[in-house]
C-alpha positions, 0 to 999 in steps of 0.5 A: 504624121504629116505627109509630103506630096511629091517625095522621091524614092531612095536609089542611092548606091551604097549609103554612108550610114551614120554620116550626116547633118542631124538627129530628126525630132520624134515623138515618144510611143504614148500609145505603145501596144502593150504586152510583147517582148520586154525589149523597150526600143528607142527609135533614132532618125538620122538625115543625111539631107532634108531633114523636114521628112524625118518626122514621117520616117520616125513616125513609120518606124515607130508604128512598126515597131508598136505593131510587134508589140514592143515599147518605145522609149521617150527620145525627147529626154535623151535628146534633151541630156545629150544634144544631137551631136553627142548622141551621134558621136556617142553611138559612132565613135565609142569602141566600148559602147558607153553611151549604149550602157548609159541609154540602158541604165539610165533610160531604160533602152534594151535596143537602140534603132536607127533610121537613116535615110537619103534624098537625091534629086534626079529630074523633074517633068511635066504631067497634065500641065504641072511639073513634078520633081522625082527623086531616089532614096535610099533607106537603112535600119539598123538595130543594136542590143544596148547591153552588148553592142550586138548588132540584131539586125542590118538592112534597107534597100532602095525605093524605085523612082516616082512622084509619090511617097508611097514606095518610101513609105512602104520601104521604111515599114517594110524594113523596121518590120523586118527589124521588129521581127529579129528583134522579137526572135533574137532578143538577148542572144536568139535561137542557135543556129538562126541568122544572125548579124555581126559588124565587121570593122575594115581598116586601111582600105580603099574602095577597091580593095573594099569592093574586093573584100565585099565580093569576097565575103559574099561568096563565104560560106555562112554569110548570108548578106553584105552591107556596107557603112563606110565612115571616117572620124577622130575614131576610125579615121580615113580608109575604114569601113563598117560591113554589117553581115548577117550570117549562119554561122558561128562567129569563130567560124567565119573568123577562120575563112577570113584568115585563109582569104588571099584576095583580099589580103587581110589580117584579122586582128580581132573577133569576139562577140558579134565584131570582127576587125580586119586590116588590108595587109600592105603590099610587100616591100623589098629593097637592097641594104648593100650593096647599094645600086652603082656599087663598085665591088673588089671582089666577085664573091660578095654578101648581100643584104635585103630589107623586106617588109613585114609578112614576107615568107621567102626571099631569093636573090638571082635565084639563090635563096636568101636567109633571115638575119637573126636578131635583125627583123625584117632582114635578110642575107645570102652570098653571091659569086658573080661571073667574070664580066663587067657589070651584073644585075641583082633581082631580089624577089620576095613572096609573102603569106599570101602569095603576092610577089615583089621585086627589087633591082640594082646593077653593080660593078666589079674593079679587081685592077689597082690604080696606075701610077706615075711620078711627076715631081721629082722626075723619075731619074731624079735621085738627089736633092739639097732641099729639105722640104720636097715638093711631090707630085704623082699621077694616079688614075683608076678607071674602075672605082676611083682613087679613094687615097694616096701617100708617100710613107705615112704622109697623104697627098691631096688632088690637085683643083687644076686636074683630078688625076694629079695628087700633090703634097710635100714631104721632109726629107732627112740628111742622107738616103731616104727610101720613099714608098708611094701607095695609092688605094682605089675605092674598093681596096685595090692597092698599087705601089711605087718605091724609090730613094732620094738622097738628101745632101744640104753640106756645102763643100769646103775651100781652101784657095791659093794664089801664085805669086811671082817673086823677081830678084837679083844677085851680085855675085856669080854662082849664087843659088836661090832657095824657096819653098825648097825648091832651087830656082834658076839664076841667070848669068847677070844675076837675075832670078824669077820665083813663082811662089803658090801660097794662100793669101796672106801667107808668108814665104822665105827665099835664101841665097847661097854663094859658093863659100856657103854664106847665105841671106834670107828674106821674107815675102808676104803673099797679098791680094792678086799675087804680089809678094811683098817683102817684110 
């Protein structure tokens, strides 16, 4: 084995295991110690950075296993078959452990032991005329049973900052030796009541909640050690983390303890074998469905509907308990009666099974007054028209919710483009009296009405025109009487007479002269334009 001077010690906080650049090469354990448990171990060394130290780490790990009588599997054959990246993906992202099963059946690996290290340069300092580089280093060791996927050991630590490699070598050797002891003592099930390792997959966690979960686990009865292996990948996605726990209680007991946790709020989604899966329960959410924020209501007693997220156990609106709507998951409802005020604030308060609360608020307004109406055209004092199509203009105001519709009879009116309070339209009248009903409805259903009657008279009057014509003449005898249109007219002493005849143009009148002896003369006159009487 090759050792390099100046190897810094590992001391980087929480190590992201199994995520990095590549697998280091190793030599198979050709001089494995005989006897011991029949658990053949495959050692994989993974370097986050500086892969040149991988050979040394591999050699230290193999030596520690051989000292415990554990035979080794030739890693070279496996790497040649699968390749570094495929090995990594198969071990990290295969929930069905197919890679582990194939390593066991094809190559005889009973246990897969991974050693992961990370080196970070911290500073350099001069000693005795020479410049020395200082590092901090972290080592993580994990042993997995290839037949069941059970974690037999998970542990590691930091070595103090120093220029020599002693601390690093000692940390690798001591940690792998602990893993070897765990393999020997607990191979294929271990002893009842003995500490053992399990995995806890935490889904959808952010950094703060993950720290909170780790703190809660460390105070959970039966949990001896908690170590984190954060990762993201095609089978997990961001926000997931794998925790490795050393526990001394059955996994069923730990599962019950996790279900009782309230901080952080988690749900146990799976628990079997040596693995528990949990997810961070999302924060409760609540929001009003109806009425909407700013809505105007026409009644003070009304239904409220609220939508709440899964996990909400109780919900109130302004202190009144709401009930779930049947067959409508997440929907709650309650009936409220508002006080006598123009506006009212509604507060929905929800509580989930973890005791977390959330609120939502809206403000509603009340409009119980109908719109006001005024006829503009035709004017209020107009009751008679000769127009069959009548232009209508009405002023409608509603200070509450606003006018929603306005009509005369069945004919709707439309708001004017110049003045939104004026509504316009045209209606068609029938001959004779027309009762008109003007109806306005606001946005919450309040209704106003105005009624009037307008009579349509489209028939023009008939006209019979007459003229007054003057007929003048003279008789040659005294005592002659002049009669026209049944009336006797005066005759002067000199025999002259003047008749004023009223008759339509074109009509004929007869003038009769009768002497004292009863002789008579008749003469017909035609009434012409301008009152002229022309004899016929």
